[in-house]
C-alpha positions in Angstrom: 198.0 77.1 128.6 198.0 73.1 129.7 196.2 70.7 127.9 192.9 70.9 129.4 192.3 74.3 128.5 193.6 73.7 124.7 191.2 71.3 124.7 187.8 73.2 126.1 189.1 76.4 123.9 189.0 73.7 120.7 185.7 72.7 122.2 184.1 76.5 122.2 185.3 77.3 118.7 183.4 74.1 117.5 180.4 75.2 118.8 180.8 78.8 117.9 181.5 77.6 114.0 178.7 75.2 114.4 175.9 77.7 115.5 177.1 80.3 112.9 176.7 77.0 110.2 173.3 76.2 112.0 172.4 79.8 111.6 173.1 80.0 108.0 171.3 77.1 106.8 168.2 77.9 108.4 168.2 81.3 106.9 168.9 80.0 103.2 165.7 78.3 103.3 163.6 81.2 104.0 165.0 83.6 101.2 164.3 80.7 98.9 160.6 80.1 100.4 158.9 82.2 98.2 154.7 82.9 98.3 152.3 80.7 100.3 148.8 81.0 99.0 146.4 79.6 101.6 143.1 78.3 100.4 139.8 77.1 101.9 138.7 74.1 100.9 135.5 71.5 101.7 136.6 68.1 100.8 133.5 66.6 100.9 132.4 67.1 97.4 133.7 64.4 95.3 135.2 64.4 92.3 136.0 68.2 92.8 137.8 67.3 96.4 137.8 64.7 98.6 140.2 62.5 101.2 141.7 59.8 100.4 142.5 56.8 102.7 145.7 58.8 103.8 143.8 62.1 104.2 145.3 63.6 102.0 143.1 65.9 99.3 142.4 64.6 96.1 140.4 65.6 92.9 139.9 67.5 90.5 140.2 70.9 92.2 143.7 69.5 93.9 145.0 68.6 90.5 144.6 72.0 89.3 145.9 73.6 92.1 149.2 71.8 91.6 149.6 72.9 88.0 148.7 76.5 88.9 151.9 76.3 91.9 153.8 75.5 88.6 152.2 78.2 86.4 152.7 80.8 89.6 156.6 79.8 90.1 157.3 79.9 86.4 155.1 83.2 85.5 156.4 85.3 88.7 159.7 84.6 89.1 159.3 82.8 92.4 158.2 79.5 94.1 154.9 79.8 94.8 153.1 77.3 97.3 149.2 77.0 97.1 148.1 75.3 100.6 144.6 74.1 101.4 143.3 74.3 104.8 140.1 72.1 105.3 137.0 73.4 106.9 133.2 73.4 106.4 131.8 74.8 103.0 129.6 77.5 104.7 132.8 78.5 106.8 135.2 79.2 103.8 133.7 82.7 103.1 133.8 84.2 106.6 137.4 82.6 106.9 138.1 84.7 103.9 136.8 87.8 104.9 138.5 87.5 107.9 141.8 87.0 106.1 142.2 83.2 107.8 142.8 82.2 104.1 143.7 84.0 100.9 141.4 82.0 98.3 138.3 79.6 98.6 138.1 76.6 95.8 135.4 74.0 96.5 133.0 74.3 93.7 132.0 77.7 94.0 129.5 79.0 92.1 128.0 82.7 91.6 125.8 84.1 93.8 125.0 88.0 94.5 124.6 87.3 97.9 128.3 86.2 98.3 130.4 89.4 99.0 133.7 88.5 97.7 136.3 88.7 94.3 135.4 86.3 91.6 137.7 84.9 89.2 136.7 84.0 85.8 135.0 80.6 85.6 137.0 77.4 84.9 134.0 74.6 84.9 130.3 74.4 83.5 128.1 72.8 86.1 124.3 73.0 86.9 122.1 72.1 90.3 120.2 68.5 89.8 118.1 66.4 92.2 119.1 63.1 92.8 116.7 60.5 94.8 117.1 57.2 96.0 116.8 54.3 93.5 113.5 52.7 93.5 111.5 56.4 94.3 108.5 57.4 92.9 109.7 60.8 92.3 110.4 60.5 88.4 110.6 64.3 87.0 111.6 68.0 88.6 107.6 68.3 88.7 107.7 65.5 91.0 109.9 67.6 93.7 106.9 69.9 94.3 105.8 69.6 98.3 108.5 67.3 98.8 110.9 67.3 101.9 114.4 68.2 100.0 117.6 68.4 101.2 120.7 70.2 100.1 124.5 71.9 101.4 124.1 74.7 103.5 125.4 77.8 102.2 125.8 76.5 98.7 123.6 77.8 95.3 122.3 74.2 95.5 120.0 75.2 98.6 119.0 78.2 96.6 117.9 75.6 93.6 115.8 73.7 96.3 113.8 76.7 97.6 113.0 77.5 93.9 110.7 74.4 94.1 107.2 74.8 94.7 105.5 73.9 98.1 109.2 72.1 98.9 110.1 72.0 103.0 114.0 72.5 102.5 116.8 71.5 104.8 120.5 72.6 104.8 123.3 70.0 105.7 126.8 71.3 106.2 128.4 68.2 104.8 127.2 66.5 100.8 128.3 63.0 102.6 125.8 63.7 105.6 123.4 64.6 103.0 123.4 61.7 100.8 123.6 59.2 103.8 120.7 60.9 105.1 119.2 60.3 101.6 120.0 56.7 101.4 118.0 56.3 104.5 114.9 57.9 103.1 114.7 60.7 105.7 114.5 62.9 102.9 112.4 62.3 99.4 115.5 64.2 96.9 118.9 66.1 97.4 119.5 68.9 95.3 123.5 69.0 94.5 126.0 70.0 91.7 125.8 67.8 88.6 129.3 66.8 88.6 129.3 65.3 92.4 125.4 64.0 91.4 127.1 62.0 88.6 129.6 60.2 91.0 127.3 59.2 93.5 124.3 57.5 90.7 127.7 55.7 89.7 127.5 53.6 93.1 123.8 52.5 92.1 121.8 53.2 95.2 120.8 56.6 93.7 119.2 58.2 90.6 119.5 61.9 88.9 116.6 63.2 87.4 116.3 65.0 84.1 116.9 68.4 83.3 118.4 71.1 85.7 117.5 73.4 88.4 120.2 76.2 88.2 122.9 76.4 85.6 126.1 77.6 86.6 129.6 77.5 86.4 132.3 77.1 88.9 135.2 79.8 90.4 137.8 80.7 92.6 136.8 83.1 95.0 139.2 85.8 97.3 138.5 88.8 99.6 136.2 91.3 98.9 139.1 93.8 97.2 141.9 91.4 97.0 142.5 91.9 93.0 145.7 90.8 93.2 144.8 87.2 94.1 141.9 87.1 91.3 144.6 88.5 88.9 147.0 85.9 89.6 144.3 83.2 89.4 143.4 84.5 86.3 146.5 84.1 84.7 146.2 80.6 85.9 142.9 79.8 84.9 143.6 81.3 81.1 146.5 78.6 81.0 144.9 76.2 82.5 141.7 76.2 79.6 144.0 76.2 76.7 146.1 73.6 78.0 145.7 69.0 76.8 145.8 68.8 81.0 142.2 70.7 81.0 140.5 68.4 78.7 141.9 65.2 80.0 141.1 66.2 83.6 137.3 67.0 83.1 137.1 63.5 81.1 138.8 62.1 83.9 136.6 63.5 86.7 133.5 63.5 84.5 133.2 66.9 84.7 131.9 70.0 82.2 134.7 71.9 80.5 133.7 75.4 80.0 132.5 76.4 76.8 135.3 78.8 75.3 
């Protein structure tokens, strides 16, 4: 066999070995990948969830989910990844029901109209009214007959509709709601207490005393997906008993669940 043939054979053998090596390396991560649960989230609900300047989802729920990944990996004996999927709040339940995502975590509060599985609660909250600074509206009674805005599909919309003779408009995005309120397009906004505190801290809004609806926050899954809810309940139980829980509630100005 001449030198040229020897070189060709050596090259072919090397390529074959390289392909085998690559094939082995690509299959190894797949075996170690573990399980992924996808989470529908609407990152316009600071301090629960919002986007930082780099487009990353941050906030109480984001930090909680990071802890849950560790809890599940430890308790289930395999690596778990909890992956956020961004969408409008009022699309999350539809996407869950259509098997596009496994869970919903976005400041959800209980409503019997929502056909989903509910986790145990992990935060206490309420629906409150916020008005522009300098507004003549000083109390919840003053909301009667006024033009109110709330997030479409949220329980804040239900709370707003409970106000006597109020005209209620729903918008998809909380940031749009508060921008419109600042521009005096509406008399008041009905939003979650934690979200309200965050906007009031900026100095452009005032929160009225009192609650329009007392609530708790939950994680949701498709009706019948009790396995996913059981995993979340394990995490919630560990989370509530941890030092991280109290620290995070204080950090984000949210109400810890009374347990």
